[in-house]
N, C-alpha and C positions, 0 to 999 in steps of 0.2 A: 504493499500499499504506500502511496505517495505521501510524503508529509506536506505541510503547509508551505514551507520553502521551496519545494519543488513545484508545486501547482501554482504558486503565487496568489494564492486565495488568504486574503487576511479579513474577509467578511464574516461579522460576528453572526449575522443573520442567514448565514449559509447552513442549510441542513446537512451538508456532507461533511465540511471541514469546521463550522462553528459551533455555537453553544445552542442554536434554535432546535427545540424539539419539535419534529413534525409529526403529527398524530391525526387520526380520522381518516377520511375517504380520499382515495386516490382516483384522480380524474387524468383522461387523456383528451388533448384537444389541439386544433390548430391556432398557431400564432398569427394573430391579425394586426396586432401593432406592438412596437418596441419603444419603450421610454427610456428614460436614464437608468433607473433601477428597478423597473417592473416591466412586464409584459401583460398583454390582454390576450386571453385564448378564447376561441369558440368552441362549445360542446354542444352536440346536436342529442337530442334525447327522443324517445318514443314514449307517448303515454297513451294508455287504453283508455277511452270513454265507455263505461258500461251501458249508459242510456242508448247511445247510437250504435253500440257494437261495432266501433270503429277504432282505429288507431289515428293518433295526432303525433305530428312531428313538431318538435319545439326545438329551439336554440338558445342558450344562455351565454352571456359574456361573464368571465371570472379575470379579475386582475390578481396577478402573483409576483411576489418579490422574484427578481432576476440576480443570482449571485454572482461575483466578479469572476469566478472559475469558469463559469458557462457562457458569460457575456459573447465572446467572439465565436462560439460554435451554433448558436441560435440565431436563425434568420427568419423573415415573416414566411410563412407558408409551411414551416416545418411543425411536425407533430412531437409534442412534448408531454411529458409526465408531470403533473404537480400533486401536491398533497396539502391538505389542512394543517394549519398551524394555529398558534395564539395570533389575535389581531396584532398587526405589525403598523397599520395607519387606518385611516377613515375606511379605504376601500379595500385593502391588502389583508387578505385573511389566508392565504396559502403561499407555498413557497416551491420554486422549480426543483425537481429532484434529478432530470436529465432529458435528453433529446432522444426519440424513438426512431424519427424518419427525418 
């Protein structure tokens, strides 16, 4: 395993190298925008409506903290894995774990 000096990650809010405890649900979604220290991802969900006996497709947008060690590898359109954590700001309640595609 690489140390903090080898990866160059000094971010305390990194779930992989810092002190942030990631717990809760794990989501996978497409990156739609990248900001300074956060990303926004789009997640597609399928919901069953019993009254009409049909399925409905919904999409939600979630903001996640982007650690320094993953900043260079993630671009718009990539599929990433995020996990819930404690609230980091008003809109950020999850952290990026890694890139899938």
